[in-house]
N, C-alpha and C positions, 0 to 999 in steps of 0.2 A: 238549274236550281237557284243560284244566287240572284240571277236577274228576276226570276219569278217571285222569289220570296222577299228580297230586300230592295229590288229596283236597281237602277243604274248607279251603283256606288263603288268607289275604288276600295280595294282590300288592303289589309295589313299595313306594313310600314314603307318598304321601298317603293311600292307602286304609287304612293302619294307623291314622292319626289318625281317619279317618272311622269306622272300626270302634270305636275306643276311645270316641269321642264317642257312638256308638250305644249302647254298653254303659252309659255314664253316664246317658243319657236313659232307657233301660229300667229302670235301678235307682232313679233319683232323681225322675223325672217332669219335665214340661215347665217348670214354674215354676222349679225349682232349676237346670234345664239353662240357661235364659236368664240366670241369675245365677251361672253357674259361672265362678269365677276360678281358673285352673289354675296352681298353684305348682310343679307337677312339670315344667313346660316354661319356657323362656326365663328360666332361673335367672340372677340372683336377683330379677328384676323380675316374672316371671310373665306370664300372658296372660289377658285377659278373653274366654274362649271364647264365652260366650253372646252377646256383642255383636259378635263378629268372624267368626261362622260362618254359612254359608247352610245351614239345618238341614232343608231339604226331604227330602233323602235319608234322613237319620237318622230323621225323623218317619215316613217311609214304612216303613222297616224295622221300627220299633217297632210301628207300626199293624198290619203283617202278623203280627208275633210275637204281639201281644195277641189278634188275631182268631183265629189258629190255636189259641191256648190255650183258647178258648171252644168250639171244635169238637171233639167226641169222636173218638177214632181209630176208623177203620172199614176194612173190606176186603170186597170182593165180586168174584165171578168176572167176567172180561171178557165183555161181551155177545157172543152167538154171531155176529152179523154182522161184528164186528171180528175174531173168531178165524178167520173164513174167509179173512181177508187174510194170515194167517201164512205159508202156503206161497208166496204171491205175494211177500211181503217177503223171505223166505229166498232165493227164486230170484233176485230182483233183487240181493240182497247178493252172491250167488255170481257174478253177472255183473260185479261190481265197482262197482255203484252205491252209493257209500259213505254217501250221505246218507239212504238209506231206513231208517227206524227199525224196530226189532223190535217185535212186538206181544206184550205181557205176557199171562200167563194170568190174573192177578188185578190188580185196581186197588186200591191201598192208600193211605190217608191217615194220616199220622202227624205229630205236632208236630215242629217244627224249632227248633234253638237259634238265638240271635241271630247267632252266627258263621256258621252255615250259611245263614241267610236273607241275610246280607250278601254271602256268596259267590255266591248264586244271583240276586240282584237284577239284576246286569248282563245276563245272558242273558234273564231275564224281561222286563225293560224294553226290551232290544234288540228283542225280538219285537214288543212294543207299538209301538215307534218304527217298525218296518217296516210294520205295519198302518196307522198314521196316514200314513206316506209314500204308501201306496197310495191312501188317501182324498184326500190332497192332490193326487196325480196325476190322479185322476178329476175332481176339482173344476176343474182347469185344462183338461183335455182332453175330459171327458165320455165317455171311452172306458173301458169295463170291462176290456178287454184291457190297456190301458195301466196301469190301476190294479193289476191282478194282476201284471204284469211288474215294477212298481215294488216291490211287496212282496218278490218274489223277489230282485231286484237289491240292494235295501237290506239284506236279511238276510245277504248274503255279501260285500258290497263292503268291502274292507279298511279304508277310512276309518271305517266304522261299527264294525268289529271292534275298533278301537283301544280302545274303551271299553265293549265289550259281551261280553267273554269272562269266564267264571266267575272270581270272585275279584277282578276289577278294580273294587273298590268305590269308584269315584271319582264326583264330582258329575255329570260329563257322562253317566254311565251312565243316570241317571234323567232328566237334563235334555234329552237328545235326544228322548225320547218326549214330554216336555212341549212342546218347541219345535215338533215336527212337529204335535202336537195343536193348539197355538195357531195356527199358520199355517193349518191346514185350517179350523178353526172361524172364523177371521177371514175367509177367502175365502168360506166358506159364508154368513157374515152379510152380505156385499156382493154375493152372486150376483144378487139382484134387490131392488127397493125393499121388498118384503114380507118378506124374510128377516132383517131386522135383529134379531129376538129372539135369534138365534144369538150376537150380540155379548155376551150375558150369559155364555154358556159360554166364549167366547173370552177374556173378562176373567178368569174364574176359572182357566182353564188358564194364562194368563200369570202370574197370582199364584203358581201352583205352580211354574212355570218360574223365576220370580224367587227363590223360596225355595230352589230346588234348586241353582242355579248362579250364580256371580258374573257370568257373561256374560249371564244372562237379562235383567236390568234394562236392559242396554245393547244387546245384539244384537237380542233379540226386540222390545223396545219401539220401538227406532229403526227396525227393519225395517217394522213395522206403521205407525208414524208417517209415514215417508217414503212408503210406499205410499198412505196416506190423502191426503197432500199431492199425490202424483202423480195421483190420481183427480180432484182439483180442476183440475189443469193440463190434464187430458184432457177436461174438460167433463163428467165423470161424477158430479159432486156432486149429491145429491138428499136428500130427507128420510130415506130408508132408510139411506144411507151415513152421514148425520149422526147418526142414532140409534145405528147399529152402533158407530161409532168412539167416540161419547160413552160408551156403556155399557162398551165395552172398556176405555177409559182410566180411567174412574171406578172400576169394579169391580176392575180389575186393579191400579190404583195403591193403592186402599184396602187390598186384600189384601196387596200387597207391603209396604206401610208398616207392617204388623203385625210384620214381621221386624226385630228390633233392628238388624241390620247395615245395613239399608236405610233405615229411619226416614223422614226428610223428604227424602231424596235426589231423588225424582222431581220435586220442585218447587224444588230448590236446586242440584243438581249440574249442571254444564255438560254432562256426558255424557248426561243425561236431560232436559234442558231443551227440546230440539226437539219431542218428542211433546207436551209440555205446551203449548207455544205453538200447535201444530197444533190441539189440542183447543179452545183459546181462539178461534182463527181459525174453527173449525167453528161455534162458537156465533154468531159474528158473521155468517157466511154463512147460517146457518139463520135468524137474525133478519131478514136482508135478504129471504130468500125469503118469510118470513111477511108482511112488510110489502108485498112485491110482490103477493102473492095478495089481500091485504086491500084494497089500494088500486087493484088492477087496473092496474099501471103498464105503460106502453109500454116497449119495449126501451131507448130512449134515456133514459127516466126511470130505469129500473132500473140501467143502467150508471152513470149519474151518482150515484145514491143509494149504490150499492155502493162506488164509488170514495171517496166521502165517509166511509162507514162504515169501510172498510179503512184509510183515512188516519188517522181518529180512533184506530183500534186501534193502529196503528204509533206514533203520537205518544204515546198513553198508555203503551205498553210502554217506550218510550224514557225517559219521565219516571220510571216506576217503577224501571227499571234504574239510572238515574242516582242515584236516592235510596237504593237498596239496596246498590249496589256498594261505597260507602265503609264500610258496616257489616260487610262480610265475609259477607254473606248467601249469596252464590253459592259452592257447593262447588268443590273443585279437580278438575283432571284428573289421573288417576294416571299414573305414568311408563309403564305398559304401554299404556294407551290413547293417551297422547301419542306413543308410539313408532310407532303405526299411521298417523300422519299426517305425520311429519317426513320430509324428503327422504332423509336418510342411513339406512342400515340398522342403525346402532347408536343406542341410546336416549340414550347419554351417562351412563347409570347402570351402572357395572361389575357391580353385583349382578344387574340384569335381563339384561345382556348375557352373563353367565356361564351362563345357563340355556339349554340346547340347544333347548328347545321354543319359546323366544322369538326364535330366529333365523329369517331368511326361508326360506321353502320353496324348494326347487330342483326342476328338471324331473324328476329321478329320483324324488323323493318323490311328485310327482303321479302319475308312471307306476306306482309301486308301490302307492299307496293308493287310486287311482281307476281305474287300469288300463283295461281294454277299454271300460267304460261311458263314459269320458271321450271316446273316439273318436267316439261317436255323440251326444254331448250337444248339439252345435251343430245337428245334423240335427233333433233333437227340437224345438229352439227354432224352427227354420225352418218346420216343418210346423204349429207352433202359430200361425203368422201367419194361417192361414186362420180361426182362431177367436179373435179378439182380445178375449176377455172380460176381466173384471177380474183373473182369475187369471193370464192371459198376462203382463200387465205386472208382476205380482208375481214371476213366473218370471224375467223379464229382470232385475228389480231384485235378486233374491236371487243370481242368477248373477254379476252385476257385483260386489256387495259381498263374496260369498264368495271370488271370484278375487282381489280387491284385498287383503283383509285376510289371507287365507292366504299371499299373497305376501310380506306383512310379518312374519308370525309362523307358523312351521311347525305349531305346535299347532292352529291354526285350520283345517288341512286337514280336521279333524273335521267342520266345518260344511259342507264341500263334499260330503260323502257324500249327504245328502238331495237336494240340487239336481241333482247328476250322476245320481243314481238316477232322479229324476223326469224329467229331460230325455231320458235314454236310453230310459226306459220309454215315453215319449210316441212316440218314433220307432218302437220295437218295436210298440207298440199300433197306430200308424198302418199299418204293414205288415200286421199280423194282421187288422185291421179290413177292409182291402181284399181280403185273401185269403179271409176268411170271408163277407164281405158277399154275394157272388153266391149262395151256398148258402142263406143266410137269405132272400134274395129269392125263390128258387125254392120255399122252404117257406112262403111267404105273407107275409113281412114287407113292409110298405108302403114303396114306393120314393119317389124324389124327385118332387114335384109343383111345377110352376111357380107362384109366388105370384100371387094375384089382384091386378090393378092397378086403381087408381081414380084419378081426376083431382080436383084441388082448386085453389082459387083462391090467389093469393098471388104476391108478388114474390119476389125472391131471398131465400130463407130465411124467408119470411113466412107459411108455412102453419102451421096449428095441427094438432097430431097427438097427441091423447090427453092434453090438459092435465088435471091431476087435479081442477081446479075447473070444467072445461068452458068455460074462457075462451080467447079468442083473444089470445095475447100476441105474435103475430108481426107485426101491421101496424105499419108504420114511417112516421112523419111525419104521422099522422092523430090526430084528437082521440079521446077515450075513447068517445064515442057512436058514431063511425064504426067504431072497433075492434069494439065489441059488435055492430054491424049486420053487419059482415063475418063475425064468428064465427057469427052466426045464419044468414047466407046459406050459409056453408060446410056447416053441419049439414043444411040443407034441400036441399043438392046444387045450389044455383044457381051460375051461372058469371059471373064478372066479365069485363070486357074486357081481360084480360091473358093472357099466354102460358100454356098449360096445361103442367102438369108432373106427374110421377108422385109420388104421396104416399109418403114413406118410412115403413114401419112401425117402431114403437118396438122397440128391441132389449131383451133380457131385463133388462139392467142399467139401463134408462132408465125414468123415471117420467113424464116429460112433455117436450115441446119447450121447454126452458128458454131464454128470450130473453136477449139482451144479454151473452152470455158465450162461452166457447170452444165450447160445443155449438152455439150460433147460428152462429158462424163456420164450423165444420165442416159444418154443414148447407148453408150457402151454397156452400161449395167442392164438396160432394157433388152439389148440384143443377147446378152449372156443369159438372162432369165428366159428369153423366148426360146433359145436353143434347148433349154432343159425342160420345156413344156411340150409334151407329146402332141404332135399334130392331130392325132386321132381324138384326143380329149378336147382340143379346141374346136374341131369340126363337130363333135357331139354337142358341145355347148351351143354352137351357132345353129345347129339343126333344131335343138330344143327351143331356142328363142324364136326361130322362124315358125315352128309348129304352134307355139303358144299364141303367136300373133296372127296366125292364119284363121279363117272363118271357123274351121273345125275346132281349133284350140280355144277360140274366143268364147264358144258356147258354154263350156263348163266354168270358165272364168266369170262369165256373166251370172251364171247360177250362183256361184260362190259370192259374188258381190251383192246379189239380192238377199242371200241368206245373212250376210253381215249387216246389211241395212235393216232387215227385219229384226235381227237380234238387238241391234242398238236402239231401235225405236220402240219395239214392243216389250222386250225383256228388261228394258232400262238398265243397260250395262253400266258398270261402275263409273264410266266416264260421264254419263249424262247428268247424274246428280252433281258431279264436280263442276260441270259447265254451268249448271243452274246456280250453284252456290257461288261460283266465281262472278257471275253477272250480278247477283245480289250484293256480293261484297264490293264490287266496283261501284254499284249504286250507292251503297252506304258510305263509301269513301267520298264519292262525289257530294253527298249531303254534308258530310263532316267538313269538307273543304269549302263549302258554300258560305260559311259565316265570314263576313268581312272583317271580323275581329273588333273593329271599332263599334260594330253593332253585331249582336249574335242572339240566337233564340235558345230558349230552354223550355222544358216541359216539367211541370211540377208533378207531385205524387198523384194528384187527381186527374192528370192527363191534360191539364190546361196549358195552352201555349202562351209564352211570355217573350216579349222583345226587350232585350237589355241593351240600352244605348248610352250607358254612362260615359264611355270614353268619347264618343262622338259629341254628346251634349257638353262634356267638359271643355272640349276644344271650341265648340260654338260659344260657350260662355266667355271664354277668353276673347274671341273675335268680337263679341257684342258688348263686352263690359270693361275692356282695358284700352288704354291709349294705343294709337297705331304704331307708335315707336317703342312699345313695351318689349322688354327682353325677357324671355321665359327660360329659366334653367330647369332642365330635366335630364335624366340619364339619356345617353345618345340614342337609345332605341326609339325614342319618341320624337326625335328632332324633325324627321320628315313630316310627321303628322302636325307638329306645331306650325311649321311653315306652310304646309299644304291645306290644312283645315282651319286652324286658328289664325293663319296668315300673320304670324308674329315672328320676331327674330328668335332663333334658337341658338344654343351654345355649341352643340355638336349633333351629328346625325349618323346614319348608317354608312356613310362613305368611309368613315374611320381612317382617313388618310393621315391624320396627325396624332400619333400615339401620345406625345407629350401633352397635347392640349386635352385629350380625353383623360389622361392621368390627373391633370389639374382639376377637371370636373369631378373625377372620383374623389380627389382629396376634399373638395368642397362638401360633398355629400357624406363622407365618412369621418370627417374631422369632428371634434367636439363642437357644440353649437356656437359658442362665442368665436372660436377660431375660424369656423366656417363662415360666420357672418362677416368677419373682417375681410374676407376675400369676396364673398358674393355681393356685397353692397357696391362693389366696383364693376360687377359684371351683369347683374340681373335685377329686374323689378319684381319678378314673381318666381316662385319655385313650385313645380308640379311633381307630384309623386303618384305612382300607381299603388293602390292598396287593395284590400279584399282577399288576401291570401293567394295560394297557388304560386304562380310565377311572378308575383308582384315585386316591387323594388326591394323589399326587405329580404326576399329570397335571393335577389341578385347582388345584394350589398357586399357579400364576401368577395365577389369578382371585382367590384368597384375598388375595394381596399387593396386587392392584389395588383390591380392595374396602377393605382396611385403609387403603391410601394415600388413598382418597377422603375419609376422615375424619381420619386421622392423617397429616399431610403429611410427617412425619419418617421414615415407613417407607421411602419411595423418594423422597428429596428431588429435586425438579426433573424427575421422571420419572413422569408420570401413569399410564403403562401398566406400570410396574415391569419394563422390558425387561431389567434386570440380574438379575432373579430368574427362572431357568429353566434349560434345557438348551441347551448350545451345539451347533454343527453337528457336532462330533465325538462327541456323546452324553454329554458330561461336564457335571456341574452347575456353574453359575456359583458364584463365591465366596459370594455372598449366599445362594443356595439351599443350598449345602453346609453352611453354618453354622446353617441354620434348624432349629428343633425338629422340624418335620415330616420333614425329610430324615433326621435322626438316628433318629427312631422307625421310619420306613419301612425303613431299611436296617440297623437294629440287629443286629449280629453276623451279617449276611448279605452285606454288601458290605465289601470290603477297607477297613480303616481307619475304618469307620463304627460308632460305638457310642454309646449314650445314657449320660450320666453317671449311674452308679448312686446317687450321693448326691442326685440330683434325680428320676429316674424309674427304676423297676424293671419288668422284663418280667413280666407276670402271665399272659398267655395268647397263644398263636399257634395259629391254626386248622390243620386237617389239611393243607390245600392252600395255606397261607400267604396266604390272602385277607383275614384279619382279624387284627389285632394289638392287644392291650390292655395298657396300662402303668399301674402304680399310681404316683400322685403321692406323692413322699416329703416329709415334713415339711409337711403341710397346716396351714393356719391354722385351728385350732378356734375361735378368737375370731371370725374372720370368718364361719365357718359358723354359729356360734350367733347372731350378729347377724342374718344373713339369714333364719334360721328363726324368729326371735322375732316374733310377730304385732305386738308393740308398735312394731316398726321399719318397719312397712308404712304407706305414705302412703294414707290413705283420703280420698275426695272429700267425705265428710261423716261425722259420728259415727255409728257403727253401720251404715255402708254396706257392701255386699258388694264394691264396687269399691275394692280396696286394692292398689295396685302396690307391689312391693318396692323396696328400695334397695340400691345397691352398698355393700359394706363400707367403712368409713372408710379402711381401708388403701389402697383403690383410688381415693380421691377425687382425688388429683393426676393420675392417669391420665385419669379421666373428664373433668376440667377441660380437658385438652388436646384433647379432641374438638371438631371443628367440624361443625355440622349440615350434612349434604350438601344441596347445591342443584344444580339441573340447568340446562343451557343450554335456552333456549326454554321455561322453566318459566312457564306462564301464571299460576301461582298465587302467585308470589313477590310480596311487598309492595314490595320495593325491590331494585334490582340489587346484586349482590355482585361487585366487580371481581375478587377472587381466584377466585371460583367461575367466572366467565366465562373467565378465563385458563386455569384448569384444564380446563374443558370444551373449549376450542378446541385446547389441546395434546393432550387425550385423543383427540378425533376425528381430529386430524392423524396421531397415532401409530397409531391403529387402522386408518387408511386407508393406512398404509405410508409416510407422509410424515415428514420431519424437522420438528422444532418450528420451526427457523429458516425453512424454506420456507413454513410456514403463516403 
């Protein structure tokens, strides 16, 4: 829809930076890209883009662009078999089937521009993510029908459409494909002990996911790490799992560490330390198994040895941690990650709390973005209980983590898309399998056969079943010679004077009957339960299964399947209208997500279509009517569009890496007009504000004041939430707001008695529908501008280095000295407690919760 209705145009805010970075990479190459210090943003200090960006998406776009340049353009007629489908497609479209594509008469390949590739990457990779979701579903369920259903559901579920519509060139557009790929490859590598080589591909896929998205090194790595730890707790550790996880972590981490923004974080950051420790633990467990096999340990000896080894590991880790902690070796927890674990719904950082995507998700959001598939997700999990392979436990883990973290941050509803699609598809696949199964049996498919039973010697849990070395590790309380004799007797089929028991065949994920661990305990419990299960009941169950899968039993099952299909199709069972409604809802969401935001469409009461492009035209006005070195001040939301569309220097943008700088920007916009001008004249030539109501700058201004106050305590003295800056119950601005620069510019000559001082700011541009207003700053300080633009005034970390941050002009030095670095409550990274910061945080949380400061 966005490409058809608006053409090849980049959407929203962040995608404009991503596109601008892609252009830079295409023009200058990877080496200069990683050393790119951008002086056109975050004026006057600049931003080191190369070391603060996750470049996977940009590298992908440029790789596609370079590849397309090497392929000559061509065109050939559509093959006849495909042309035969044209009448069918046309007929289906006439019936109202809106998703049936047209069949072209010719197939053409032509080169695309960087802009066009960036616009098309989201739907391209959205399709790839859907395919990998299908593979992930198959790996968990082993049902082809479930896999196909997952591809279909994932391709239209609104949670996935959030980042896969054309023009939505955001990191998650590529990352979702990499995430689904990594999860599938990981589960494939632990399917059975011999599938560990897939761990190589899983590691490479993770490295790509880490390069493409900031959540990759945290979400993906920790998901796999926790699952690997879970396999140990379930008694499913073996040499195959050991090799798979080791390959995954080593290859993935080495690949991720090549990205400058990641660097040494995987072995230093608290956010990524867990998977690293799991990898170390795996090496210890692998070593224990090696010693067990070599020395032919009994279960009791192995348990004792492993306890000693794990104890030594824990002690060693504690010693290393105590030595490294004082040196500052361990990296910090970011405020966004910290906010996912604290009890309250606010992080304590007014900058983070001001972003809508960082607020908790509510039921209506789940209903809108997950819709019908969410209703059947639990059923999919329940039927998966019958096949509790390693993938099943990953399904449970993914579901829990997605539900918890999306409940803390609404943006993370995105990661619920794959798991809900998988779970719903498993349920759908389960039903389809049972409907189709009798027809396949009648066509000759082999049905259920009762497993052969054999008897073996052994006490509780003491039987040997396929040890990789052919040794009996199950005899307990005997010496090694006796253990070997018993193993030999078992192989020869001899019987000891003990109770006979049915030997349990190894499951696909098992390598051997590992003694002295969870698997040993589970075997004892299973054997105990099996003894209490009458053999007649088990035989009756097996006989019933064999009968139902026989040709005679398949006939009534086929009749029942036909009846179910007939009922669903002709009687319009309740699920059919739901499916139709879900498809329509997904289509409506796709339409709503299609507006690029800088341009959007509306329909008036008469049904007439109108294109509103005020924002885009406002940026183009700046590009065409201001000097190339003009600096444009606006709230940080619009910084990427200023540098990407208007191609001018911005003060701050969505990277939000410097809290204190954004607080200074907030102070400029919320200060009284004269005080604001005294600062702005040293930083900007123009001021841009979004007007027009709704979520414009006036609605955002209370957030601006709070952020400013978190660094400059004199903005709202004694009032951490700046409650005196806003609109009262009668709809009138408070005294503090009415005196602010933002209010003056927002209502200039449009609200009674509101006008900007022409000696400080003059109106330069107002858009057609009054959505964008631009004011020229009067009497700018050329001295400050020259100071900031002079390379000699940039602080470099070393002579000749590319890393050279700018400096604030000397005229603003007194203001900058008033700033107090922002510290958070529950900040695990702070070296020492700050009493003022603690008091501020307590008051902030109390006010945001609707309490008075005194009651807190």
